[in-house]
C-alpha positions as CSV (number, residue, x, y, z in Angstrom):
1,M,-0.7,2.4,32.3
2,N,-0.5,5.0,29.4
3,I,-0.2,4.7,25.7
4,L,3.0,5.2,24.2
5,P,3.0,8.8,22.4
6,V,4.8,7.9,19.5
7,Y,2.1,9.4,16.9
8,S,0.4,12.5,16.5
9,L,-3.0,12.2,17.3
10,F,-6.0,14.3,16.3
11,D,-8.9,15.2,18.9
12,V,-11.5,13.1,17.2
13,E,-12.4,9.1,18.6
14,P,-14.4,7.3,15.7
15,I,-16.9,4.8,17.6
16,R,-18.5,3.3,14.5
17,A,-18.3,3.4,10.7
18,N,-20.2,2.8,7.5
19,G,-19.5,3.3,4.1
20,N,-17.5,6.4,3.4
21,Y,-18.2,7.8,6.9
22,V,-17.0,7.5,10.5
23,I,-19.0,8.7,13.2
24,A,-17.3,10.5,16.6
25,E,-18.1,9.6,19.9
26,D,-19.8,13.2,20.1
27,G,-22.0,11.7,17.3
28,T,-20.2,13.9,14.6
29,K,-20.3,12.6,11.1
30,Y,-17.1,12.5,9.0
31,L,-16.1,11.8,5.6
32,D,-13.2,9.6,5.2
33,L,-10.6,9.8,2.4
34,Y,-7.9,8.6,4.1
35,G,-8.6,5.5,5.4
36,G,-5.9,5.0,7.5
37,H,-3.3,5.0,5.2
38,A,-5.2,3.1,2.4
39,V,-6.3,0.5,4.4
40,I,-9.9,0.9,3.8
41,S,-10.4,-0.4,0.2
42,I,-14.1,-1.4,0.1
43,G,-15.9,0.9,2.7
44,H,-16.3,0.5,6.4
45,S,-18.4,-2.3,7.5
46,H,-19.6,-3.5,4.0
47,P,-22.2,-6.0,4.2
48,H,-20.4,-8.8,2.6
49,Y,-17.2,-8.0,4.3
50,V,-19.2,-8.0,8.0
51,K,-20.9,-11.4,6.7
52,R,-17.9,-13.4,5.8
53,I,-16.0,-12.5,9.1
54,T,-18.9,-13.0,11.2
55,E,-19.7,-16.6,9.5
56,Q,-15.8,-17.4,9.8
57,I,-15.9,-16.6,13.5
58,N,-18.8,-19.0,13.9
59,K,-17.1,-21.8,11.9
60,I,-13.7,-22.1,13.7
61,G,-13.0,-18.4,14.9
62,F,-9.4,-17.0,14.6
63,Y,-6.7,-20.1,14.5
64,S,-3.3,-19.8,13.3
65,N,-1.7,-21.0,10.0
66,S,-0.1,-24.0,11.6
67,V,-2.7,-26.5,9.9
68,P,-3.3,-26.5,5.9
69,I,-6.7,-24.8,5.6
70,G,-8.8,-24.6,2.4
71,I,-9.7,-20.9,2.9
72,Q,-5.8,-19.9,2.2
73,K,-6.2,-22.0,-1.2
74,E,-9.3,-20.2,-2.0
75,L,-7.9,-17.0,-1.2
76,A,-4.9,-17.7,-3.6
77,E,-7.0,-18.8,-6.6
78,K,-9.2,-15.7,-6.3
79,L,-6.1,-13.3,-5.9
80,G,-4.2,-15.2,-8.7
81,E,-7.1,-14.8,-10.9
82,L,-7.7,-10.8,-10.3
83,S,-4.3,-9.6,-10.0
84,G,-3.0,-11.5,-13.0
85,Y,-0.5,-13.6,-11.9
86,P,-2.4,-17.2,-11.7
87,D,0.7,-19.2,-11.8
88,W,2.5,-17.6,-8.8
89,N,2.6,-18.6,-5.4
90,L,1.3,-16.5,-2.2
91,F,3.0,-16.4,1.4
92,L,0.8,-15.0,3.8
93,C,1.9,-12.5,6.7
94,N,0.4,-9.7,8.9
95,S,1.5,-6.9,7.8
96,G,3.6,-4.5,4.9
97,A,6.7,-4.2,6.8
98,E,6.6,-7.9,7.5
99,A,5.9,-8.8,3.7
100,N,9.1,-6.9,2.8
101,E,11.3,-8.5,5.3
102,N,10.3,-12.1,3.7
103,A,10.5,-10.6,-0.2
104,L,14.1,-9.7,1.1
105,K,14.9,-12.8,2.5
106,M,13.6,-14.7,-0.3
107,A,15.8,-12.6,-2.8
108,S,18.7,-13.3,-0.5
109,A,18.2,-17.0,-0.8
110,Y,18.0,-17.0,-4.6
111,N,21.3,-15.5,-5.4
112,G,23.1,-15.4,-2.1
113,R,23.7,-11.6,-1.8
114,K,23.3,-8.9,0.8
115,K,23.2,-5.5,-1.1
116,I,19.8,-3.9,-1.5
117,L,19.1,-1.0,-3.8
118,V,16.3,1.5,-2.4
119,F,15.5,4.9,-3.7
120,E,15.2,8.1,-1.9
121,K,11.9,9.2,-0.2
122,G,10.6,5.3,-0.3
123,F,9.6,3.7,2.4
124,H,9.2,0.1,3.3
125,G,7.7,-0.5,6.7
126,R,8.9,-0.6,10.3
127,T,10.9,-3.5,11.2
128,S,14.6,-3.3,11.4
129,L,15.5,-4.3,7.4
130,A,12.4,-2.8,6.0
131,V,13.2,0.6,8.0
132,A,16.6,0.7,6.9
133,A,15.7,0.5,3.5
134,S,13.2,3.2,3.7
135,D,14.3,7.0,3.7
136,N,14.3,7.4,7.3
137,P,17.1,9.5,8.8
138,N,15.9,8.3,12.4
139,I,17.4,4.7,12.5
140,L,19.2,3.6,15.5
141,F,20.0,0.1,15.1
142,P,22.3,-2.1,12.6
143,V,20.7,-3.5,9.5
144,N,20.0,-7.1,10.2
145,E,21.8,-10.1,8.6
146,G,24.9,-8.1,7.3
147,A,22.9,-6.5,4.4
148,E,23.9,-3.3,2.7
149,I,21.7,-0.5,1.6
150,V,22.4,1.4,-1.7
151,R,20.0,4.4,-2.1
152,L,19.5,6.1,-5.3
153,K,17.6,9.1,-6.9
154,L,13.8,7.9,-8.4
155,E,14.8,7.9,-12.1
156,D,18.7,7.8,-11.9
157,F,18.8,5.3,-14.9
158,K,22.6,5.6,-14.8
159,G,23.1,5.0,-10.9
160,V,20.9,2.0,-11.2
161,E,23.1,1.0,-14.0
162,E,26.2,1.4,-12.0
163,A,25.0,-0.5,-9.0
164,L,24.0,-3.2,-10.8
165,K,26.8,-4.1,-12.9
166,Q,29.0,-5.5,-10.1
167,E,26.4,-8.1,-9.8
168,E,26.6,-7.7,-6.1
169,V,23.2,-6.2,-5.4
170,C,20.4,-8.9,-4.3
171,A,17.8,-7.3,-4.8
172,V,15.9,-3.8,-6.1
173,L,13.0,-2.9,-3.9
174,I,10.8,-0.1,-5.4
175,E,7.3,0.7,-4.7
176,G,4.7,0.9,-7.5
177,I,3.8,4.6,-6.4
178,Q,5.7,6.3,-3.3
179,G,3.0,6.9,-0.7
180,I,4.4,9.1,2.6
181,S,6.5,11.4,0.5
182,G,3.9,12.7,-1.1
183,I,2.8,10.7,-4.0
184,H,5.7,10.1,-6.7
185,A,5.5,7.5,-9.3
186,P,8.4,5.7,-11.1
187,T,7.9,6.4,-15.0
188,P,7.5,3.2,-17.1
189,E,10.9,3.9,-18.9
190,F,12.6,3.6,-15.5
191,L,10.9,0.3,-14.2
192,K,11.7,-1.2,-17.8
193,H,14.9,-0.2,-17.4
194,I,15.2,-1.6,-14.1
195,R,13.9,-5.0,-14.9
196,T,16.4,-5.6,-18.1
197,L,19.2,-4.8,-15.6
198,C,17.7,-7.1,-13.5
199,D,17.6,-9.8,-15.8
200,Q,21.0,-9.2,-17.0
201,T,22.7,-9.4,-13.7
202,N,20.4,-12.2,-12.2
203,T,18.9,-9.5,-9.6
204,V,15.5,-9.8,-8.0
205,L,13.1,-7.1,-8.7
206,I,10.7,-6.9,-5.8
207,L,8.1,-4.4,-6.2
208,D,6.5,-2.9,-3.0
209,E,2.5,-2.4,-3.5
210,I,1.8,-2.4,-0.2
211,Q,-0.3,0.8,-0.3
212,S,-0.4,1.3,-4.2
213,G,-1.7,-2.3,-4.8
214,F,-5.2,-3.9,-4.4
215,G,-7.0,-2.2,-7.0
216,R,-6.4,1.7,-5.6
217,T,-4.5,3.1,-8.7
218,G,-6.8,1.9,-11.5
219,K,-5.1,-1.5,-12.1
220,F,-4.5,-4.3,-9.5
221,F,-1.0,-3.5,-9.1
222,A,0.6,0.2,-9.8
223,H,3.4,-1.5,-11.9
224,Q,0.9,-2.7,-14.1
225,H,0.8,0.7,-15.4
226,S,4.1,0.3,-16.9
227,G,3.7,-3.2,-18.1
228,V,6.8,-4.6,-16.2
229,E,6.8,-7.9,-14.6
230,P,8.5,-8.0,-11.3
231,D,9.6,-11.3,-9.4
232,I,8.2,-10.5,-6.1
233,I,5.2,-8.0,-5.3
234,S,4.5,-7.2,-1.8
235,M,0.9,-6.5,-0.4
236,A,-0.7,-5.4,2.7
237,K,-3.2,-2.5,3.8
238,G,-6.0,-2.9,1.6
239,M,-5.9,-6.2,1.2
240,G,-8.1,-6.9,4.5
241,N,-10.3,-3.7,4.3
242,G,-8.9,-3.2,8.0
243,F,-7.9,-6.4,9.6
244,P,-4.2,-7.1,9.6
245,V,-3.1,-9.1,6.9
246,G,-0.2,-8.9,4.5
247,G,1.7,-11.2,2.0
248,I,3.9,-11.6,-0.8
249,I,3.2,-13.4,-4.5
250,T,6.3,-14.9,-6.0
251,N,7.1,-15.8,-9.2
252,P,7.7,-19.7,-10.0
253,K,11.1,-19.6,-10.6
254,F,11.9,-19.3,-6.8
255,E,12.7,-22.7,-5.1
256,V,11.7,-22.9,-1.7
257,T,12.4,-25.0,1.7
258,F,10.2,-25.9,4.5
259,G,11.0,-23.4,7.3
260,M,12.7,-20.6,4.9
261,L,9.8,-18.5,5.6
262,G,7.7,-18.2,8.9
263,T,5.2,-16.3,10.6
264,T,2.9,-17.3,13.7
265,F,-0.6,-15.5,12.9
266,G,0.0,-14.9,9.0
267,G,-2.9,-16.9,7.2
268,N,-5.1,-17.3,9.8
269,H,-8.9,-18.2,8.9
270,L,-10.2,-14.5,9.8
271,A,-7.6,-12.8,7.6
272,C,-7.8,-14.8,4.6
273,A,-11.9,-14.5,5.2
274,A,-11.2,-10.7,5.1
275,S,-9.2,-10.7,2.1
276,L,-11.4,-12.9,0.3
277,A,-14.5,-10.5,0.8
278,V,-12.5,-7.7,-0.1
279,L,-11.3,-9.4,-3.7
280,E,-15.2,-10.5,-3.9
281,V,-16.6,-7.1,-3.6
282,M,-13.9,-5.8,-6.2
283,E,-15.0,-7.6,-8.4
284,K,-18.7,-7.7,-8.3
285,E,-18.6,-4.1,-8.1
286,N,-15.9,-3.3,-10.6
287,L,-14.0,-1.2,-8.1
288,I,-10.8,-1.2,-9.8
289,K,-12.6,0.4,-13.0
290,H,-14.3,2.7,-10.6
291,A,-11.3,3.5,-8.7
292,E,-9.7,4.5,-12.2
293,E,-12.7,6.8,-13.3
294,M,-13.2,8.3,-10.2
295,G,-9.8,9.3,-9.8
296,K,-9.6,10.8,-13.3
297,Y,-12.2,13.0,-12.2
298,L,-11.0,14.2,-9.1
299,M,-7.5,15.0,-10.4
300,E,-8.9,17.2,-13.1
301,E,-11.1,19.1,-10.8
302,L,-8.1,19.6,-8.4
303,K,-5.8,20.6,-11.0
304,R,-8.4,23.5,-11.4
305,L,-8.2,24.7,-7.9
306,P,-5.9,28.1,-6.8
307,K,-2.6,27.4,-5.3
308,V,-2.0,24.0,-6.5
309,K,1.3,23.4,-7.6
310,E,1.0,19.8,-8.7
311,V,-1.5,16.8,-8.9
312,R,0.0,13.4,-8.8
313,G,-0.8,9.7,-8.7
314,A,-3.3,7.3,-10.2
315,G,-7.1,5.9,-9.5
316,L,-7.4,7.1,-5.9
317,M,-3.9,7.2,-5.0
318,I,-3.6,11.1,-5.1
319,G,-1.1,13.6,-4.1
320,V,-1.9,17.5,-4.2
321,E,0.8,19.6,-3.7
322,F,-0.2,23.2,-2.8
323,E,2.3,26.4,-2.5
324,F,2.1,26.4,1.0
325,E,2.2,24.0,3.8
326,I,-1.1,22.6,4.5
327,A,-1.2,21.8,8.2
328,E,-3.7,24.3,8.9
329,M,-5.8,23.7,6.1
330,R,-5.6,20.1,6.9
331,K,-7.0,21.1,10.2
332,A,-9.9,23.0,9.0
333,L,-11.1,20.5,6.6
334,L,-11.5,18.3,9.9
335,Y,-12.7,20.3,12.6
336,K,-14.4,22.7,10.3
337,H,-15.9,20.5,7.2
338,H,-15.5,17.0,9.1
339,I,-13.3,15.5,6.4
340,F,-10.6,13.3,7.0
341,T,-7.4,13.4,5.0
342,G,-3.8,12.9,4.9
343,S,-0.3,14.4,5.1
344,S,2.8,13.5,3.5
345,S,6.6,14.3,4.5
346,D,7.0,17.4,2.3
347,K,4.4,19.5,4.5
348,N,3.0,20.8,1.1
349,T,1.2,17.8,-0.1
350,L,-2.5,16.7,0.7
351,R,-3.1,12.6,0.6
352,L,-6.2,11.2,-0.7
353,L,-6.8,7.4,-0.2
354,P,-10.4,7.1,-0.2
355,A,-11.9,3.7,-0.2
356,L,-12.5,2.3,-3.9
357,G,-16.4,2.9,-4.2
358,I,-16.3,6.6,-3.2
359,G,-19.0,8.4,-4.9
360,K,-19.5,11.5,-6.9
361,R,-21.2,13.2,-4.2
362,E,-18.6,12.7,-1.6
363,T,-15.9,13.9,-4.0
364,E,-18.1,17.1,-4.4
365,D,-18.3,17.7,-0.9
366,F,-14.7,17.3,-0.8
367,L,-14.1,19.9,-3.7
368,K,-16.4,22.4,-2.0
369,A,-14.7,22.7,1.2
370,I,-11.4,22.9,-0.1
371,K,-12.5,25.4,-2.5
372,E,-14.0,27.5,0.5
373,E,-10.6,27.3,2.5
374,L,-8.6,28.1,-0.6
375,S,-10.8,31.3,-1.3
């Protein structure tokens, strides 16, 4: 049997990893500045992370979420404390797409509507409704449950007002910072405008923080740079540092019933242990502050490079738009300089999503390599 060829793959096979580096089968050491789409938040094989998961395996193994478990409550308390949402409620699942599906389901149950307002160049996952809400021209199936997608340009103040005033939109789904399209953030004014209109029309505001959450931008969630409080927040990626885990946190105003949401593997013991380890390391090592400071340094240095059109982002969620397509440069960074970086859908933007504890030496190695390629 063969692996279905749905991904474009580089000819590098990592077999182990530590800190900010991965080691390939041939022994080559690579600096990882991408972390599997922002999945690696506290670094590869962090000792506390490994210890937490190992202890959990020795206690009870995997186990599903079908029984009440104290570790879920422990995770909820720590997440509420560090995120700034201590009184909200947590639902655990397995991925970002599943998190957004459940967020939309809860929103629809709240106001009984079907329309969903999203924004161009957004991306919300790979299940039916989430994919339909993403800016994806390859949708080959109908949107589930009769939902209707309304798509506007980011920063279209008037368009949002026109769409919501009919009071037919169930939810506005927007990323804290758009990732796959090349790191584009809604302005604080735009998010505040949406928040006001949602309040006026009983529309649910969902912040997709799947890539931009868990400290990546120098705040726990990217929307906190704008001082806006949504109704539901979806999370995944850096939440488990590589272990599959996702979830939503919801405002206490939402009433729930047994069976409203469901998942087989979400909230299992190992996922909770992984996510708790991430939060504990973030707190102990002050990684959110570090991400803010290191991101500012790196972005300022990148702005000085030749042929750079724009540097976007916050913290360690960075997009560098060049005056040319970056595919060949990215290959040179990988095969010549042994540095993993990311691309975006616009072909000119390099994405950088390193672990939150990335050091000055690693960033300087990257800057030296990219300067060499640009010269």
